[in-house]
C-alpha positions in Angstrom: -130.8 -187.5 130.4 -130.6 -190.3 127.9 -130.6 -190.4 124.1 -132.4 -192.9 121.8 -130.0 -195.8 122.5 -130.3 -195.4 126.3 -126.7 -194.1 126.8 -126.1 -191.1 129.0 -125.5 -188.0 126.9 -121.9 -186.7 127.0 -122.9 -183.0 127.2 -123.0 -183.0 131.0 -121.3 -179.9 132.4 -120.9 -178.4 128.9 -122.6 -175.1 129.8 -120.5 -174.8 132.9 -117.3 -175.3 130.9 -118.3 -172.8 128.3 -119.2 -170.2 130.9 -115.9 -170.7 132.7 -114.0 -170.5 129.4 -115.7 -167.2 128.5 -115.0 -165.8 132.0 -111.3 -166.8 131.7 -110.9 -165.2 128.3 -112.7 -162.0 129.4 -110.6 -161.8 132.6 -107.4 -162.1 130.6 -108.6 -159.5 128.1 -109.5 -157.1 130.9 -106.1 -157.6 132.5 -104.4 -156.7 129.2 -106.6 -153.6 128.7 -106.1 -152.5 132.3 -102.4 -152.6 131.9 -102.4 -150.1 129.0 -104.9 -147.6 130.6 -104.7 -145.8 133.9 -107.1 -148.1 135.7 -105.5 -150.2 138.4 -108.9 -151.3 139.6 -109.6 -153.0 136.3 -106.6 -155.3 136.7 -107.7 -156.4 140.1 -111.2 -157.1 138.8 -109.8 -158.9 135.8 -107.8 -161.2 138.1 -110.9 -162.1 140.1 -112.9 -162.8 136.9 -110.1 -164.9 135.4 -109.8 -166.9 138.7 -113.5 -167.4 139.0 -113.6 -168.5 135.3 -110.8 -171.0 135.9 -112.6 -172.5 138.9 -115.9 -172.6 136.9 -114.1 -174.4 134.1 -112.7 -177.0 136.4 -116.1 -177.6 138.0 -117.5 -178.1 134.5 -114.8 -180.6 133.7 -115.5 -182.4 136.9 -119.2 -182.5 136.2 -118.5 -183.9 132.7 -116.3 -186.7 134.1 -118.8 -187.6 136.8 -120.7 -190.8 136.4 -124.4 -190.6 137.0 -126.1 -192.6 139.8 -128.2 -195.6 138.7 
């Protein structure tokens, strides 16, 4: 997608990065909450969410750095 000057917009991968960041923050928060309560399953789920969020964040960074084909 191009703007008025013809340059490629620098927002490529922005939604993926924000989704990954939100998942990472939620995973860390769940891990902290799971440590206080009596819910060992919540900590395992939190690690999976945080790991998936980190991977999604890296994919978003990669998509943002990717140069479009001409």
